[in-house]
matplotlib code that plots the C-alpha trace (Angstrom):
import matplotlib.pyplot as plt

x = [34.3, 34.8, 37.1, 38.1, 39.7, 39.9, 42.1, 42.9, 44.6, 46.0, 47.5, 48.2, 51.5, 50.3, 47.4, 49.7, 52.0, 49.0, 47.8, 51.3, 51.0, 50.0, 46.9, 45.5, 46.1, 44.5, 41.4, 41.1, 41.3, 38.7, 36.4, 36.8, 35.8, 32.8, 31.6, 32.4, 31.4, 27.7, 27.8, 29.0, 32.8, 35.6, 39.2, 42.2, 46.0, 47.9, 48.1, 44.3, 44.0, 40.7, 41.2, 37.8, 34.2, 31.7, 28.1, 26.6, 28.6, 27.3, 23.8, 24.1, 24.9, 28.6, 30.7, 34.2, 36.7, 40.5, 40.8, 39.0, 38.2, 36.4, 34.2, 32.9, 30.2, 31.5, 33.3, 35.1, 36.9, 39.6, 43.2, 44.6, 42.3, 43.1, 46.8, 45.8, 43.6, 46.4, 48.7, 45.8, 45.5, 49.1, 48.1, 44.3, 42.3, 39.6, 38.6, 34.9, 33.2, 29.5, 28.3, 25.1, 24.0, 21.2, 19.3, 16.7, 13.9, 15.6, 18.7, 20.6, 23.3, 26.2, 29.0, 32.3, 34.7, 38.2, 40.7, 43.9, 44.6, 48.1, 48.3, 51.2, 51.3, 50.3, 48.6, 45.1, 42.7, 39.1, 36.3, 32.9, 29.6, 26.8, 23.4, 22.9, 20.0, 17.6, 20.2, 21.1, 17.4, 16.6, 19.6, 18.4, 14.9, 16.2, 18.3, 15.3, 13.1, 15.7, 15.9, 12.2, 12.1, 14.9, 13.0, 9.8, 11.6, 13.7, 10.8, 8.3, 6.8, 7.0, 9.8, 11.4, 14.4, 16.0, 18.1, 19.8, 18.3, 20.7, 19.1, 21.9, 20.4, 21.7, 19.4, 17.1, 15.3, 15.7, 12.2, 13.5, 16.5, 14.8, 11.9, 13.8, 16.8, 19.6, 22.4, 23.0, 26.3, 24.5, 22.0, 23.7, 25.4, 23.6, 21.1, 17.4, 16.6, 18.5, 15.8, 12.8, 11.0, 11.9, 9.0, 6.7, 8.8, 7.1, 9.7, 12.6, 14.9, 14.9, 14.7, 11.3, 10.3, 11.1, 9.5, 6.3, 5.9, 7.1, 3.6, 1.7, 2.2, 3.0, 3.4, 6.6, 7.4, 10.6, 12.6, 13.7, 17.1]
y = [27.3, 25.8, 22.9, 21.6, 18.2, 15.1, 12.1, 10.9, 7.4, 6.6, 3.2, 4.1, 5.9, 7.7, 9.3, 10.6, 12.1, 13.7, 15.6, 16.7, 19.3, 22.7, 23.1, 19.7, 20.0, 23.4, 22.2, 19.3, 21.7, 24.0, 21.0, 20.0, 23.5, 23.4, 20.2, 21.0, 24.6, 25.0, 28.8, 31.6, 31.3, 33.0, 31.7, 33.9, 33.5, 35.4, 38.5, 38.7, 37.7, 35.8, 32.2, 30.6, 31.5, 28.8, 28.5, 29.7, 33.0, 33.5, 32.7, 35.4, 37.9, 38.2, 38.7, 37.5, 40.4, 40.6, 41.0, 39.5, 42.9, 43.9, 40.8, 41.2, 43.9, 45.6, 48.9, 48.0, 45.2, 46.6, 46.0, 47.6, 45.5, 42.4, 42.8, 43.2, 40.1, 38.0, 39.0, 38.2, 34.7, 33.9, 33.4, 32.7, 30.1, 32.3, 36.0, 37.0, 40.3, 41.2, 43.9, 45.3, 45.5, 47.9, 50.6, 50.6, 49.7, 46.7, 45.2, 42.0, 41.2, 39.0, 37.5, 37.5, 34.7, 34.4, 31.7, 30.5, 27.1, 25.8, 23.0, 21.1, 23.5, 26.9, 29.0, 30.3, 32.6, 31.5, 34.1, 32.7, 34.6, 33.7, 35.5, 36.3, 38.7, 36.7, 36.3, 40.0, 41.0, 38.6, 39.9, 43.5, 42.7, 41.1, 44.2, 46.4, 44.2, 44.2, 48.0, 48.4, 46.1, 48.1, 51.4, 49.9, 48.6, 51.7, 54.1, 51.9, 53.4, 50.1, 48.3, 46.0, 43.9, 40.6, 38.2, 34.9, 31.9, 32.5, 35.9, 38.0, 41.0, 41.6, 44.4, 47.1, 49.8, 53.5, 53.6, 51.1, 53.1, 56.5, 55.6, 53.3, 55.7, 53.2, 53.6, 51.1, 50.1, 49.3, 47.0, 45.2, 42.1, 42.3, 39.7, 40.3, 39.5, 42.5, 44.7, 42.8, 43.4, 40.1, 40.4, 40.0, 37.5, 34.2, 31.9, 30.2, 30.5, 32.1, 28.6, 28.1, 31.6, 30.8, 27.3, 28.7, 31.8, 30.7, 30.1, 32.9, 36.5, 37.3, 40.6, 41.5, 44.6, 46.3, 48.4, 51.9, 53.1]
z = [51.9, 48.5, 47.9, 44.5, 44.6, 42.6, 41.8, 38.3, 37.9, 34.5, 33.6, 30.0, 29.6, 26.4, 28.2, 30.9, 28.3, 26.5, 29.6, 30.4, 27.6, 29.0, 26.9, 27.7, 31.4, 31.5, 29.6, 32.0, 34.9, 33.5, 32.8, 36.4, 37.7, 35.4, 36.9, 40.5, 40.9, 40.2, 40.7, 38.4, 38.2, 36.4, 36.2, 35.6, 35.8, 38.6, 36.5, 36.3, 32.6, 32.2, 30.9, 31.5, 32.4, 33.1, 31.8, 35.1, 34.7, 31.2, 32.3, 34.9, 32.2, 32.7, 29.5, 29.0, 29.2, 29.1, 32.9, 35.9, 37.4, 34.2, 34.3, 37.9, 38.0, 41.2, 41.2, 44.4, 42.7, 40.5, 39.6, 42.8, 45.0, 43.0, 43.9, 47.6, 47.5, 46.0, 48.9, 51.3, 49.7, 50.5, 54.1, 53.9, 52.0, 50.7, 50.3, 50.7, 50.0, 49.5, 47.1, 45.7, 42.1, 41.1, 42.9, 45.8, 43.4, 41.7, 43.2, 44.1, 46.6, 45.7, 47.6, 45.7, 46.8, 45.5, 46.1, 44.5, 43.1, 42.5, 39.9, 38.4, 35.5, 36.8, 39.5, 39.0, 40.7, 40.8, 41.4, 42.3, 42.8, 45.1, 45.1, 48.8, 48.4, 50.5, 53.3, 53.3, 53.4, 56.2, 58.2, 57.6, 58.7, 61.8, 62.7, 62.1, 64.3, 67.1, 66.8, 67.0, 70.1, 71.7, 71.1, 72.6, 75.7, 76.2, 76.0, 77.9, 81.1, 82.9, 84.8, 82.3, 83.1, 82.2, 84.3, 84.3, 86.2, 89.1, 89.5, 88.0, 86.2, 82.7, 81.5, 83.0, 81.0, 81.8, 83.5, 86.1, 86.9, 87.0, 89.3, 91.7, 91.9, 90.9, 88.4, 85.7, 87.4, 90.6, 89.0, 86.1, 87.5, 90.9, 92.1, 91.5, 95.1, 96.3, 94.7, 96.0, 99.3, 101.0, 103.4, 100.5, 98.5, 99.2, 97.6, 99.3, 96.2, 92.8, 91.3, 93.0, 91.8, 88.2, 88.3, 89.8, 87.7, 84.3, 83.1, 84.9, 86.0, 89.6, 91.6, 93.4, 95.3, 94.2, 96.6, 95.7, 96.6]

ax = plt.figure().add_subplot(projection="3d")
ax.plot(x, y, z, "-o")
ax.set_aspect("equal")
plt.show()
């Protein structure tokens, strides 16, 4: 979340009177945003009319337009959505949405964050952009890796299962169920020892089993239904 804050202390009455004018106060506010937000940012009034755009926004290639939704290069952000976001910001501090610019060959992902700021003179909407391409790509790769792992485990012709240290089983693969004759409901949540031939289980407790076998493989005999 982004927080804009500051304290100005004036002892000279003339300075106080000077910044009381709308234009001077507004410029002071814009200068503060320029210093505090080091990301592409655009400020509008509550009608969406663009009042200020910082250097980082210009460096990104944004051009100043009449309305905020014309500046942000995202088709999903328009006048209608701007009105909905304003209503949302009446109860929430910030609105976030991610969008993609470009095609599959050359693209970037951005997070659009909007929040309202109430000042002594007026109310403003600030729109800030974050390049989140690396984060989105990392999350996508993680999802693909997890999917590949699930496919391997699901289709493996071996007994694969996972359990908590107290022995409660939280996952078994289809091969386990098919060849031992159990249903998933019968196995998930049950204790691992219920499916082991106790006459060949040489450990007094599952704790001993885990402590002994955590660094080496061991054979156990599983019971079919």
